[in-house]
C-alpha positions, -999 to +999 in steps of 0.1 A: -071-215-184-063-180-198-026-180-204-008-147-199+028-137-195+042-164-217+080-164-220+090-146-188+088-158-161+088-194-171+055-208-158+070-243-156+094-230-130+071-212-106+035-225-111+023-242-079+055-234-060+069-209-035+102-191-036+125-199-007+162-203-017+148-214-051+114-225-063+101-252-041+070-273-037+050-261-008+033-280+021+003-258+018-009-270-017-019-247-045-045-221-051-059-207-084-055-171-093-089-158-106-093-128-129-120-105-114-132-092-148-138-126-164-137-153-137-110-170-157-082-189-139-050-172-147-026-195-129-021-218-099+004-207-072+019-224-043+005-216-008+030-215+020+020-234+051+032-225+086+059-252+082+070-235+049+073-202+068+093-218+096+118-232+071+120-199+053+127-181+086+156-204+093+170-198+058+166-161+060+183-159+093+212-180+080+216-156+051+212-124+072+248-121+084+265-123+050+240-099+034+244-074+063+282-076+059+280-070+021+294-037+009+267-011+003+279-009-033+271-047-037+235-042-024+231-011-046+242-031-076+214-056-070+188-028-067+201-011-099+199-044-118+164-050-104+154-016-119+167-027-152+148-059-151+116-041-142+119-017-171+127-045-195+098-067-183+073-038-178+049-052-203+046-085-183+042-067-150+015-044-165-004-073-180-005-092-147-015-061-127-044-055-151-055-091-152-049-101-116-058-068-097-084-055-122-067-021-126-068-003-159-034-002-178-027+033-165-029+018-130-003-008-140+019+019-154+016+039-122+027+010-101+057+003-123+068+039-122+063+041-085+082+009-079+111+022-100+111+053-079+112+033-047+142+013-060+160+045-070+154+061-036+166+029-018+199+031-037+205+064-019+195+050+015+224+024+013+250+052+015+234+076+040+254+083+071+242+059+098+261+069+129+272+095+154+304+102+173+292+109+208+310+127+236+329+101+256+322+096+293+360+093+301+388+115+289+403+102+257+377+075+253+355+066+224+317+066+222+300+057+189+265+049+179+254+036+145+224+019+129+226-018+120+202-041+101+173-056+121+180-091+106+149-107+091+119-085+081+085-099+074+064-080+048+027-087+046+013-072+014-022-062+003-039-068-031-047-033-042-011-022-052+007-054-050+039-045-069+043-011-054+037-021-018+060-051-021+089-030-035+081-001-011+091-023+018+115-046+001+138-020-015+148-002+017+149-034+038+173-050+013+193-018+008+199-015+045+211-051+049+180-071+060+167-104+046+130-106+039+100-129+041+074-115+017+038-127+020+017-114-009-020-114-008-037-146-021-057-125-045-026-111-062+002-136-056+018-132-090+021-094-095+028-090-058+049-121-053+060-144-081+071-115-104+089-098-075+108-130-067+118-133-104+128-097-105+153-100-077+164-134-088+173-120-122+190-091-105+214-115-088+201-113-052+219-141-032+200-172-023+182-170+010+179-132+011+143-131-002+115-156+004+081-152-012+054-170+006+018-166-007-011-175+015-039-163+037-043-153+073-026-184+087+005-178+065+005-142+077+001-152+113+031-176+109+053-148+094+043-125+123+050-151+149+082-166+135+110-162+160+136-153+134+115-123+122+126-091+139+100-067+123+067-069+105+058-043+078+020-047+072-002-028+048-039-036+049-071-031+068-072-018+104-089-050+116-062-072+100-035-048+113-047-052+148-045-090+145-010-089+131+001-065+158-012-088+185+007-118+172+039-097+166+036-081+200+040-115+217+075-116+202+082-079+210+088-073+173+089-039+157+057-034+138+050-010+109+013-007+103-001+012+072-038+008+076-072+022+064-086+057+061-118+077+059-103+106+041-119+140+034-116+162+004-125+197+016-138+223-009-139+259+004-162+285-011-133+302-030-122+270-047-121+263-084-151+240-086-142+222-118-107+215-106-119+204-072-145+181-087-119+165-110-096+159-080-126+145-061-135+121-090-099+109-093-096+105-055-128+084-051-133+066-084-096+058-094-090+021-092-126+016-081-119+035-049-098+006-036-071+026-019-064+035+017-059+071+005-091+073-015-115+102-007-143+088+015-160+121+022-165+152+000-170+182+022-182+211+002-192+246+012-229+252+008-223+280-017-206+255-041-222+222-032-247+221-061-221+231-087-196+207-073-220+178-071-232+184-107-195+183-119-188+152-099-218+134-114-206+144-149-172+128-142-188+097-129-211+093-159-181+098-183-163+068-168-169+036-187-173+005-166-160-028-179-131-052-185-100-031-178-083-046-209-108-029-232-100+004-247-116+034-230-126+016-198-120+038-167-135+016-140-129-022-137-145-046-113-139-046-076-115-073-065-139-099-050-175-108-042-169-100-006-157-065-015-186-059-039-211-071-013-195-047+012-198-017-011-234-026-019-244-030+017-229+004+027-248+022-001-281+003+004-281+009+041-273+046+037-301+050+011-325+032+034-316+057+061-323+087+037-293+092+015-299+099-022-282+083-051-274+109-078-257+084-101-247+047-099-256+027-069-264-007-085-238-034-091-237-061-117-216-089-105-182-074-094-188-043-114-199-013-093-203+020-111-190+054-099-216+065-074-224+099-059-245+102-028-260+133-011-283+139+019-257+119+039-259+122+077-235+111+104-254+080+114-251+064+079-225+038+070-214+059+040-203+085+066-188+063+093-172+033+074-143+030+050-161+021+018-131+009-003-153+013-034-161+040-060-187+058-038-185+096-031-206+108-002-211+146-005-217+166+027-222+204+029-207+227+055-211+264+063-178+274+079-142+264+080-146+253+116-175+230+107-155+215+078-126+208+101-149+192+127-165+169+102-132+159+087-118+151+121-150+132+131-134+097+126-110+074+143-090+073+111-063+099+103-046+090+070-049+116+043-069+147+032-070+174+006-081+210+009-092+231-021-092+269-021-083+299-042-059+309-015-031+286-007-024+302+027-060+298+037-061+262+025-028+256+044-043+270+076-073+246+073-050+217+065-030+224+096-061+217+117-068+183+102-057+152+122-041+133+094-006+120+086-008+135+051-026+165+035-025+180+000-034+214-012-055+218-044-048+182-053-061+147-049-061+128-016-044+098-031-007+107-034+026+090-026+063+097-032+093+076-026+111+103-007+081+111+016+073+096+050+040+078+042+016+069+071-013+080+092-026+089+127-053+073+148-064+039+136-048+045+102-015+033+117+007+030+147+027+062+142+052+045+120+062+058+086+076+043+054+094+062+027+122+088+026+146+088+056+118+073+077+127+040+061+162+043+075+147+046+110+122+017+104+146-009+090+176-005+112+183-003+149+209+015+170+240+000+184+263+018+209+299+011+215+324+026+239+361+022+245+381+037+274+409+062+268+445+057+276+451+045+312 
């Protein structure tokens, strides 16, 4: 076994256990955590069974009243201490993110910085005005409306940004007075679960407020179905999101779905080709393309397509593929055999249908090199499917109207980017794209703690997380009246 993260957190305390009012043996047994780059076993973690989830739901519900009644300053103090622990333990978090999720160290640094930003923003949420004084229906009467916590929130987390996505939901949910059941993905249960539990444990979060329950689909289904859970915040694939929504819908729960995307990076004929190609390379090849906001289509005006494609190929060839722990590596392995096989299938089927590989296109184990495709048409998987790998399909267009039509030719609607020498022109094109987020002369893959993050179409259910949208998501209205003097 490859031992990492010695010292903190104490492996003897958490190995093979779940976190539910302390570290406990689970009914679901244990599962090894495998390093994608080497195949080494990094640790064994406990897997929460449906029975474990049920017990955690009871404990979270029991703790909800006291946590909701706590002074906002007390909840803020926990978040501030958690920020301090994360800074102090950043080396451990980075190492686990690199080893467990196969991101390069810069990806680990990004997750840590983004998680700190989420914690800082949640501190402000705790003291935002939450109510309104309404016009009373009777003279001299009182009519008030204010937001109260939902109670128990279930968070089902993906593997591609395990720390960030856990904290992105946890921080506002806790700040606003909710208790939480967190189910990290079984591929990243330490960086997205164990370390998060220890982070808040060290920050002094009261027992029972947070429960960390690693596991697969049956664990997630149990969280979504638990009668004590009032809301599910899910980040993952559209197919899995539909399944979670079906289960949660039976209980009439609130559901926040942040799902997949087939995002376009649009390059108009007056764009800076080199800057656009760099943004395109980062948008598609960063973290092996394993992001819902990755660029899945590069739409380039015919006047620039040759120069753009040449530049994109140069960026792809300059990225070294290998173990992300090694100096100079820019692309690590994809997360699993299933994901590698999926990327390979999409490229191979597209090539068989007439697409051309300009660079890359052949995997070795879990390592898939940055790949650029041209001669892509609309019947090919590279055009229609979310690839979730480092593959850049390039498609030419002749007019703005054609670019908009191609970009909108998908059921997804998450993110986009538009490049032009004229910001007003790019903004006008961006306004025609059916996406929840769009960025001018920048990458597709962006997020900010104070921004409402989410998509349209099958990229979500219209919900948003981040900024003041988190106040709306993690609370509900209560109305109270009192009559005036008789």
